[in-house]
Phi, psi and omega in degrees: 000128182260120180291333185255132180258130178280109177225151175289165183301319180293320178295319181294317180299317180296319180293327182270358181287339186252149172284136178239113180290140176286146181298151179284131180264126182265158174286154182297335181274003178279132180300338180292346181254017179307131180089357184295337181268008178274134180091199181280126181240130175263125182255124180230153177291149175261110176283132182267090179221218178244125180302134182215158176219156180219137176206173182248137175226118178050044177079004181245142176289134174240148182226151177223157169263196177298324191244353185202162173284144182262160177210176177301320182284328182234073180274178176221105180055033178067018180295313182299312181295324177296319179296334179267002183280178178270010179297153184298311184300311176300327178295319178297318179297316178301314180301315178302308185287333175294320178281334183227068183291000178272005181251151173229128182260140174238140180193190178247128176265126185274350180106149185280308184249343176210157180291133186269345180271189181280338176276117184253356183248033169299161174306136182306325181287355177280347181290149176063048175222155177250105183269113190275130178238344180208153176224135176237162176260185185296338177272011180062029176268133176290132179265132179303141182302326179299336180271311186280330184302312179298328178294314179294325177297320177300334179261021174066027181262006183307319182299342185245016172267124179296126186284157171275124179277326180195153170236120190227143173274126175048056182293155174268168174301323180296321177300315181295316180297320179298315179296316180298319182290341179259356183286122175236023179304121182067009184236031183303328184260002181272163179258027179209165175271168182255000000 
């Protein structure tokens, strides 16, 4: 599997011109996900923030929320302004996407000055970060984590890659619940699991 797609400059620009909404994630008890637990399943924590995306267009960083492209005038919980800041993490993301403009990152933005999701007792140091859970290429194909994770680690983004809690063959709902009940990712100081 090739993480990088060979496209000409005009093709790449056209592919990056549009906002691409992340797919809607359903709950396990929804009939639309029947069969999702068949085969190999990677279990990861769900960070409760604001869905966000980052990609490169003509050498410029672009950002999105779940439903729209962001701008200075129409930001989302200060994600766009943070991505344009001098903070270390956005610089690492810029370097990655500048070298690999064929990638689009998806993750959860925790909020700049306060947590934006319903969980408010994440570790204080979890604030103002973009926790990456998926990467797609210009053809909107999901790239396997085994392929993209080492690339992002090379760009010093490891602290913000959502970890794999378990990889299980044909897990049961009970297996998933047990992992969820033991998950304390970003919740070391909370009195509950995530």
